N, C-alpha and C positions, 0 to 999 in steps of 0.2 A: 260538140264533144271535144274540140281542140283545146279550149282552156282547161278542161278537166285533165286531159292527158299531160298538158304542160305541168300541172300541179303534181301529177304522179311522178314525172321525171324528177322533180325537185325532191319529192319524198324519198325516192329510191337513191338519189345521188348524194344526199346530205346524210341525215340519219332520221329514222322514224321518230326517235325520241325528241330531237330538236325541232322537227317539223310539225309537231302537234300544236294545236291552237291554244291549249290551256291545260290546266291540271286535270280537268274532267276527261280529256282526250288521251291521256296516257294509257298504255296497254302493256301487257306482258304475256308470258307463256304460263303463268302460274296464278293460282288463287282467284281472287275476285276480279282481277283484270286479265284473266286468262282467256283462251280462245272461245270457250263456251259463253263468255260474257261480252265479247267484243261488240256485238251488235247493239248492246244496251249502254255502252260507255259514252256514246256521242251520236247525235243525229247524222254526223258525217260517216259513221260506221254502220249504218242500217243495212247496207248490202251484205255485210258479213253474216246476217241471219236471214235476210229475205231473198238474197240472190239465188238463182237457179243454175248458174254455171260457175260454181265455185271450185277453187283449187286448194289443196292437192286432191288427187283421186287415186283409187286402187285400180290399176290397169289390168284388166282381164278380158278375155274374149274379144280382143282387138280384131277389127275387120280388115282383111287384106285389100287395100285400095290401090296398090301399086303406086305409092306416092313418089312424086318427083324428088330428086336429091336436093339436099341443102348444100349450097356452095359456101364453104368456109374460106374466108380471106383474112386469116389472122397472120399476115405476113411478117409484121414487125410491131409487136405490141409495145406500147410505151405506157407503163403504169405510173400512177400518181403516188399512191400510198396504200397501205393496208391499215384498216381501222377496226377497232372494237366498238361497235355501235351500241352495245348492250343488248341488241336483238340478234346480232350476227357478227361474223368476221367477214369484212368486205374489202375487196380490192378494187379501187377506183382506177379506171383506165382513161388516159389522156387521149390516145389515138392508136390507130393501127389494127383495129379489129372490125370485121363486118361479116354478115352473112347475107346471101341472096336467096330468096324464096319466091318462086313463081315470078321471076324477073323483078322482084321488089327488094331493095337494099335496106338492111337494118344495121345500124352502127352499134358496136359494143360500148356500153357505158360503164358497166361494173359487173363483177361477179362476187357472189357471197355463198356462205355455207350454212347448212342445217344438219344437226345431229340429234337424234337419228333422222333418217330421210323423211321427207314429207310425202312424196309420191311413193306408192307401193306397186309391186308387180306380182300378180297372182297371190295377193294377200301377204306378200313378204316385204318386210321392211329392211332397209340397208343402213349401215352405221353412219354414212355420211352422204350428203347430196350437195352438189354445187349448182347454182342457178346463174347462168350467164344472161344478163339482161341487155336487150338491144332495143333501139327505137328507130323508126323510119322518119322521113321528113314531115310526116303528119302527126308525129308524136304518138304513134301506135306502138305497142310493145310486143316483142317476141322474146320468149324465154327458152333457152336451151338448157336442159337438165342433164347432169351426169350423176349416176348413182355409183358409189364406191362400195366394193365388197371387201371383206377381210382378206388380208394377204400376209405373207411371211416377211416380205421385203418392204422397205420404204418406197413410196411412190416418188420418183425423182422430181416430177413436176411440183409436188407439194413441199419438197424439202426447203426451198428458199422462203416459202410462206410460213412454215413452222419455225424456221430460224428467226424470222422477223415478227413473230406473233405478238400483238399487243395484248397484254394479259388483263388490263383493267379497262372498264367502261370509259370511253372518251379518248383513250390513248390511240396514237397512230404512229406508224413508222414509214419513212420514205422507202420506196422501192426503185430499183434500176431496171433497165431493159433486160438484163440477164436473169433477173428474178422471175420473169414470166416467159422466158423464151421457150420453155418446154411445153407451153400451152399453144405455141404458134403452130398453125397448120394451114395448108393451102390445098384443099381437096374437096370433093363432093361426097357427102355422106347420105346413104340411102336407107340405112337400117335404123329407123326411129319410130316412135309412137307420136301421134299428133292428136290434139284435142283443143277445143276452145275452153278457156278457163278464166281465171282471175288472178289478181295479186294474192299471195298467201298471207299477207299481213294487212292490217287496217290501212286504208278504207275498203279493202277487198274488192276493188273495182273490177268489173268484168270487161270482156273484150280483149283479153290477153291471149296471144297465140302460144301454145305450149308444144315443145318438141323434146321428148324424153329419149335420149340415146339408148339403143339396145345394148351397146357394148358397156361393160361395167369394169373399169380398172380397179386394181386393188390398192389398199393402203395398209401400212403396218399398225399394230396396236399402239406403238409409241406415238405415231402421228395422230391417230384418232384421239388419244388421251390429251394431246396438246390442244386440239380444238375444244374438247369437252372441258378442260381446265380453264381455258380462256372464257368460255361462255358461262361456266359454273352451273348450268341447268340445261335440260333439253330445250331446243328451240324449234320444235316442229309443230305445225298446225295439224290436227287430225284430218284424215281423209274425209272428203265431202261427197254427198250423193251425186251420182252421174245424172240422175233424172233422165231427160230425153236425149242426152248427148250420146254420140258415138265416138269411140276411140278407134282411130285407123292406124295402119302400119304399112 
């Protein structure tokens, strides 16, 4: 499994568009290359249609399992840049972010955004979702999801990202430490949903640990429109069947 996860890290950290092996492997969120066709675009993407533990999901009837807290150590985030990959707006992180789950440490590699949200709660979609992608020393992935709800005021943490938003595919802008300092936190979070899932983009590989935060910060309409203008189209994969999985909280 280790070589596979090494490949996944490369896919996540560069761009899905550049990481594809050829013209046949290109994918999108619309038309003949959209989510309902991903599994047929390339043998590499078969899991997108055959997998049984796919993400995102509609979270409802979560079982109270008294989960241990997630220890966030985002003490001093050092970002690299903010990139318009054509599939998302992505902030690449050089250093300074980690989470600890069950005494296992995962390092923050990047975070990116989907609008509308991919995961849902009780059949409700949200205007924006952030995925914070982490990897441990075995190249296993853990994704922390934050769902944003409509608000009257600007979300202060998002202001520097909106101000540096690359509007065209392939564009990127450098970020400084101050641009991500409001994402910094050093605390243990206990209110979250947990399930086993997959990447929400091709190759849809499974074995990803998902942690969806129960707190839902707000963002202004102006900020939401900035993300939507940069993407130029919705970039959410539809929710997938839970099958035999259980969502805990």
